[in-house]
N, CA, C and O atoms as a printed pandas DataFrame, in Angstrom:
     atom_number atom_name residue_name chain_id  residue_number  x_coord  y_coord  z_coord
0              1         N          MET        A               1    2.701    4.299    7.421
1              2        CA          MET        A               1    3.268    4.618    6.490
2              3         C          MET        A               1    2.760    3.965    4.996
3              4         O          MET        A               1    2.989    4.315    3.838
4              5         N          LEU        A               2    1.822    2.654    5.680
5              6        CA          LEU        A               2    1.251    1.353    4.724
6              7         C          LEU        A               2    0.535    1.908    4.153
7              8         O          LEU        A               2    0.488    1.572    2.970
8              9         N          MET        A               3   -0.327    2.924    4.542
9             10        CA          MET        A               3   -1.569    3.311    4.128
10            11         C          MET        A               3   -1.155    4.189    2.995
11            12         O          MET        A               3   -1.988    4.297    2.095
12            13         N          ALA        A               4    0.440    5.108    2.804
13            14        CA          ALA        A               4    0.638    5.704    2.093
14            15         C          ALA        A               4    0.413    5.218    1.012
15            16         O          ALA        A               4   -0.233    5.788    0.133
16            17         N          LEU        A               5    0.828    4.286    0.937
17            18        CA          LEU        A               5    1.592    2.923   -0.616
18            19         C          LEU        A               5   -0.400    3.453   -1.523
19            20         O          LEU        A               5   -0.270    3.347   -2.742
20            21         N          ALA        A               6   -1.549    3.804   -1.233
21            22        CA          ALA        A               6   -2.147    3.214   -1.478
22            23         C          ALA        A               6   -2.182    4.708   -2.639
23            24         O          ALA        A               6   -2.604    4.329   -3.731
24            25         N          PHE        A               7   -1.970    5.678   -2.639
25            26        CA          PHE        A               7   -1.738    6.649   -3.069
26            27         C          PHE        A               7   -0.612    7.079   -4.155
27            28         O          PHE        A               7   -0.540    8.136   -4.782
28            29         N          LEU        A               8    0.268    5.922   -4.195
29            30        CA          LEU        A               8    1.433    5.981   -4.678
30            31         C          LEU        A               8    0.700    5.891   -6.645
31            32         O          LEU        A               8   -0.514    6.060   -6.757
32            33         N          PRO        A               9    1.542    5.632   -7.970
33            34        CA          PRO        A               9    0.913    5.496   -9.118
34            35         C          PRO        A               9    0.969    3.724   -8.686
35            36         O          PRO        A               9    1.675    3.209   -7.819
36            37         N          VAL        A              10    0.022    3.076   -9.568
37            38        CA          VAL        A              10    0.455    1.585   -8.941
38            39         C          VAL        A              10    1.512    0.992   -9.311
39            40         O          VAL        A              10    1.700   -0.041   -8.669
40            41         N          HIS        A              11    2.316    1.223  -10.112
41            42        CA          HIS        A              11    3.844    1.005  -10.816
42            43         C          HIS        A              11    4.780    1.335   -9.993
43            44         O          HIS        A              11    5.800    0.650  -10.068
44            45         N          LEU        A              12    4.756    2.245   -9.157
45            46        CA          LEU        A              12    5.850    2.223   -8.103
46            47         C          LEU        A              12    5.367    2.014   -6.454
47            48         O          LEU        A              12    5.648    2.769   -5.524
48            49         N          VAL        A              13    4.295    0.348   -6.376
49            50        CA          VAL        A              13    3.676    0.635   -5.230
50            51         C          VAL        A              13    5.013   -0.527   -4.785
51            52         O          VAL        A              13    5.544    0.068   -3.847
52            53         N          PRO        A              14    5.530   -1.396   -4.915
53            54        CA          PRO        A              14    6.451   -1.812   -4.894
54            55         C          PRO        A              14    7.450   -1.579   -4.860
55            56         O          PRO        A              14    8.131   -2.597   -4.742
56            57         N          ALA        A              15    8.275   -0.263   -4.921
57            58        CA          ALA        A              15    9.541   -0.122   -4.927
58            59         C          ALA        A              15    9.302    0.760   -3.944
59            60         O          ALA        A              15   10.286    0.733   -3.206
60            61         N          GLY        A              16    8.125    1.900   -3.357
61            62        CA          GLY        A              16    8.061    2.491   -2.687
62            63         C          GLY        A              16    7.110    1.540   -1.335
63            64         O          GLY        A              16    6.630    2.155   -0.383
64            65         N          PHE        A              17    6.977    0.079   -1.470
65            66        CA          PHE        A              17    6.881   -1.053   -0.130
66            67         C          PHE        A              17    8.574   -0.728    0.497
67            68         O          PHE        A              17    8.831   -0.090    1.518
68            69         N          GLU        A              18    9.556   -1.359   -0.426
69            70        CA          GLU        A              18   10.424   -1.502    0.057
70            71         C          GLU        A              18   11.218   -0.171    0.564
71            72         O          GLU        A              18   12.214   -0.241    1.284
72            73         N          ILE        A              19   10.791    0.749    0.211
73            74        CA          ILE        A              19   11.515    2.294    0.585
74            75         C          ILE        A              19   11.272    2.124    2.307
75            76         O          ILE        A              19   12.223    2.258    3.077
76            77         N          ILE        A              20    9.600    1.752    2.890
77            78        CA          ILE        A              20    9.212    2.354    3.585
78            79         C          ILE        A              20    9.593    0.896    4.143
79            80         O          ILE        A              20    8.853    0.811    5.123
80            81         N          ASN        A              21   10.450   -0.501    4.066
81            82        CA          ASN        A              21   10.380   -1.840    4.974
82            83         C          ASN        A              21   11.967   -1.558    5.426
83            84         O          ASN        A              21   12.572   -2.390    6.102
84            85         N          VAL        A              22   12.359   -0.761    5.148
85            86        CA          VAL        A              22   14.131   -0.606    5.366
86            87         C          VAL        A              22   14.011   -0.641    6.674
87            88         O          VAL        A              22   13.264    0.066    7.351
88            89         N          GLY        A              23   14.850   -1.583    7.096
89            90        CA          GLY        A              23   15.126   -1.238    8.624
90            91         C          GLY        A              23   13.916   -1.523    9.704
91            92         O          GLY        A              23   13.960   -0.897   10.763
92            93         N          THR        A              24   12.480   -2.752    9.396
93            94        CA          THR        A              24   12.086   -2.857   10.152
94            95         C          THR        A              24   12.183   -4.112   10.769
95            96         O          THR        A              24   12.398   -5.148   10.140
96            97         N          SER        A              25   11.989   -4.032   12.316
97            98        CA          SER        A              25   11.701   -5.501   13.204
98            99         C          SER        A              25   10.790   -5.224   13.890
99           100         O          SER        A              25   10.161   -4.166   13.905
100          101         N          GLY        A              26   10.594   -6.433   14.707
101          102        CA          GLY        A              26    9.713   -6.767   15.958
102          103         C          GLY        A              26    8.430   -7.287   15.339
103          104         O          GLY        A              26    8.181   -8.261   14.629
104          105         N          GLN        A              27    7.617   -6.195   15.906
105          106        CA          GLN        A              27    5.663   -6.431   15.503
106          107         C          GLN        A              27    5.608   -5.808   13.580
107          108         O          GLN        A              27    4.983   -6.117   12.565
108          109         N          LEU        A              28    6.645   -4.835   13.959
109          110        CA          LEU        A              28    6.421   -4.173   12.678
110          111         C          LEU        A              28    7.101   -4.452   11.386
111          112         O          LEU        A              28    6.854   -3.923   10.302
112          113         N          GLU        A              29    8.033   -5.401   11.665
113          114        CA          GLU        A              29    8.159   -6.707   10.578
114          115         C          GLU        A              29    7.644   -7.878   10.255
115          116         O          GLU        A              29    7.948   -8.618    9.319
116          117         N          ALA        A              30    6.894   -8.001   11.031
117          118        CA          ALA        A              30    5.958   -9.153   11.134
118          119         C          ALA        A              30    4.308   -8.408   10.316
119          120         O          ALA        A              30    3.426   -9.077    9.777
120          121         N          LEU        A              31    4.337   -6.915   10.474
121          122        CA          LEU        A              31    3.247   -6.431    9.950
122          123         C          LEU        A              31    3.647   -6.129    8.208
123          124         O          LEU        A              31    2.918   -6.396    7.252
124          125         N          PHE        A              32    4.847   -5.579    8.172
125          126        CA          PHE        A              32    5.054   -5.801    6.511
126          127         C          PHE        A              32    5.249   -7.277    5.998
127          128         O          PHE        A              32    5.434   -7.215    4.782
128          129         N          GLN        A              33    5.279   -8.439    6.392
129          130        CA          GLN        A              33    5.888   -9.134    5.424
130          131         C          GLN        A              33    4.078  -10.415    5.540
131          132         O          GLN        A              33    3.871  -11.477    4.953
132          133         N          TYR        A              34    3.022   -9.520    6.683
133          134        CA          TYR        A              34    2.084   -9.581    6.027
134          135         C          TYR        A              34    1.713   -8.340    4.655
135          136         O          TYR        A              34    1.222   -8.550    3.546
136          137         N          PHE        A              35    1.923   -7.757    4.940
137          138        CA          PHE        A              35    1.725   -6.488    4.126
138          139         C          PHE        A              35    1.891   -7.218    2.925
139          140         O          PHE        A              35    1.099   -7.225    1.983
140          141         N          GLN        A              36    2.801   -7.741    2.996
141          142        CA          GLN        A              36    3.601   -7.840    1.418
142          143         C          GLN        A              36    3.001   -9.671    0.565
143          144         O          GLN        A              36    3.057   -9.940   -0.635
144          145         N          ARG        A              37    2.543  -10.495    1.582
145          146        CA          ARG        A              37    2.166  -11.468    1.034
146          147         C          ARG        A              37    0.797  -11.818    1.060
147          148         O          ARG        A              37    0.346  -12.755    0.402
148          149         N          GLU        A              38   -0.229  -10.721    2.181
149          150        CA          GLU        A              38   -1.024  -10.638    1.037
150          151         C          GLU        A              38   -1.695   -9.661    0.189
151          152         O          GLU        A              38   -2.519  -10.052   -0.637
152          153         N          TRP        A              39   -1.328   -8.027    0.363
153          154        CA          TRP        A              39   -1.596   -7.331   -0.124
154          155         C          TRP        A              39   -0.626   -7.047   -1.652
155          156         O          TRP        A              39   -1.302   -6.585   -2.571
156          157         N          LEU        A              40    0.693   -7.263   -1.925
157          158        CA          LEU        A              40    1.704   -6.940   -2.928
158          159         C          LEU        A              40    1.838   -7.197   -4.450
159          160         O          LEU        A              40    2.386   -6.728   -5.447
160          161         N          PRO        A              41    0.943   -8.312   -4.022
161          162        CA          PRO        A              41    0.571   -9.292   -5.028
162          163         C          PRO        A              41   -0.119   -8.490   -6.307
163          164         O          PRO        A              41   -1.281   -8.100   -6.429
164          165         N          ALA        A              42    1.086   -8.372   -7.282
165          166        CA          ALA        A              42    0.264   -7.458   -8.222
166          167         C          ALA        A              42   -0.779   -7.092   -8.705
167          168         O          ALA        A              42   -1.161   -5.951   -8.962
168          169         N          ALA        A              43   -1.587   -8.689   -8.930
169          170        CA          ALA        A              43   -2.985   -8.383   -9.045
170          171         C          ALA        A              43   -3.995   -7.596   -8.152
171          172         O          ALA        A              43   -4.935   -6.857   -8.448
172          173         N          THR        A              44   -3.453   -8.030   -6.895
173          174        CA          THR        A              44   -3.715   -7.054   -5.659
174          175         C          THR        A              44   -4.151   -6.197   -5.493
175          176         O          THR        A              44   -5.127   -5.912   -4.798
176          177         N          ILE        A              45   -3.324   -5.436   -6.282
177          178        CA          ILE        A              45   -3.088   -3.509   -6.091
178          179         C          ILE        A              45   -3.548   -2.664   -6.285
179          180         O          ILE        A              45   -3.694   -1.684   -5.554
180          181         N          PRO        A              46   -3.999   -2.895   -7.653
181          182        CA          PRO        A              46   -5.369   -2.636   -8.255
182          183         C          PRO        A              46   -6.524   -2.055   -7.151
183          184         O          PRO        A              46   -6.785   -0.945   -6.688
184          185         N          LEU        A              47   -6.874   -2.936   -7.047
185          186        CA          LEU        A              47   -8.172   -3.242   -6.288
186          187         C          LEU        A              47   -8.351   -2.528   -4.539
187          188         O          LEU        A              47   -9.312   -2.517   -3.770
188          189         N          TRP        A              48   -7.008   -2.016   -4.424
189          190        CA          TRP        A              48   -6.981   -0.712   -3.304
190          191         C          TRP        A              48   -6.272   -0.174   -3.480
191          192         O          TRP        A              48   -5.532   -0.180   -2.496
192          193         N          ASN        A              49   -5.918    0.410   -4.215
193          194        CA          ASN        A              49   -5.062    1.213   -4.886
194          195         C          ASN        A              49   -6.000    3.306   -5.622
195          196         O          ASN        A              49   -6.792    3.615   -6.512
196          197         N          VAL        A              50   -5.549    3.751   -5.002
197          198        CA          VAL        A              50   -6.291    5.098   -5.021
198          199         C          VAL        A              50   -6.078    6.270   -5.961
199          200         O          VAL        A              50   -6.884    7.122   -6.334
200          201         N          HIS        A              51   -4.599    6.078   -6.296
201          202        CA          HIS        A              51   -4.090    6.732   -7.121
202          203         C          HIS        A              51   -4.676    7.533   -8.134
203          204         O          HIS        A              51   -4.547    6.937   -9.203
204          205         N          GLY        A              52   -5.398    8.869   -8.314
205          206        CA          GLY        A              52   -6.238    9.292   -9.353
206          207         C          GLY        A              52   -7.255    9.115   -9.738
207          208         O          GLY        A              52   -7.684    9.392  -10.858
208          209         N          VAL        A              53   -8.008    8.432   -8.524
209          210        CA          VAL        A              53   -9.248    8.731   -8.330
210          211         C          VAL        A              53   -9.666    9.225   -7.579
211          212         O          VAL        A              53   -9.158    9.258   -6.457
212          213         N          SER        A              54  -11.179   10.033   -8.011
213          214        CA          SER        A              54  -11.132   11.608   -7.752
214          215         C          SER        A              54  -12.423   11.302   -6.020
215          216         O          SER        A              54  -12.840   12.205   -5.295
216          217         N          VAL        A              55  -12.625   10.255   -5.914
217          218        CA          VAL        A              55  -13.080   10.030   -4.969
218          219         C          VAL        A              55  -12.671    8.945   -4.004
219          220         O          VAL        A              55  -12.995    7.784   -4.255
220          221         N          ARG        A              56  -11.764    9.330   -2.573
221          222        CA          ARG        A              56  -11.362    8.346   -2.245
222          223         C          ARG        A              56  -11.972    7.981   -1.343
223          224         O          ARG        A              56  -11.211    7.520   -0.493
224          225         N          THR        A              57  -13.201    7.930   -0.997
225          226        CA          THR        A              57  -13.967    7.623    0.532
226          227         C          THR        A              57  -15.221    6.527    0.028
227          228         O          THR        A              57  -15.544    6.592   -1.158
228          229         N          ASN        A              58  -15.783    5.729    0.736
229          230        CA          ASN        A              58  -16.779    5.583    1.139
230          231         C          ASN        A              58  -17.589    6.378    1.568
231          232         O          ASN        A              58  -18.185    6.019    2.584
232          233         N          ASN        A              59  -17.869    7.504    1.088
233          234        CA          ASN        A              59  -18.891    8.709    1.325
234          235         C          ASN        A              59  -18.304   10.230    0.471
235          236         O          ASN        A              59  -17.475   11.123    0.643
236          237         N          HIS        A              60  -19.404    9.788   -0.576
237          238        CA          HIS        A              60  -18.693   10.634   -1.843
238          239         C          HIS        A              60  -19.018   12.722   -1.520
239          240         O          HIS        A              60  -18.604   13.585   -2.294
240          241         N          LEU        A              61  -20.198   13.138    0.388
241          242        CA          LEU        A              61  -20.550   13.697    0.039
242          243         C          LEU        A              61  -18.937   14.581    1.460
243          244         O          LEU        A              61  -18.782   15.751    1.810
244          245         N          GLU        A              62  -18.234   13.471    1.783
245          246        CA          GLU        A              62  -16.884   14.563    2.757
246          247         C          GLU        A              62  -16.239   15.267    2.056
247          248         O          GLU        A              62  -15.371   15.992    2.540
């Protein structure tokens, strides 16, 4: 589910994260905490977000 956040518009990523984060526990909770700390600051979202990008892989021939 975390990977699906890359396809949301940038302004909806934090809300999408909160929706999929509801009820997490254990190791999954640790993963979500890491993701929130490292990848959700507003400055980093545009680095990995592919919403509206025509080529979404590192191989444009795919």
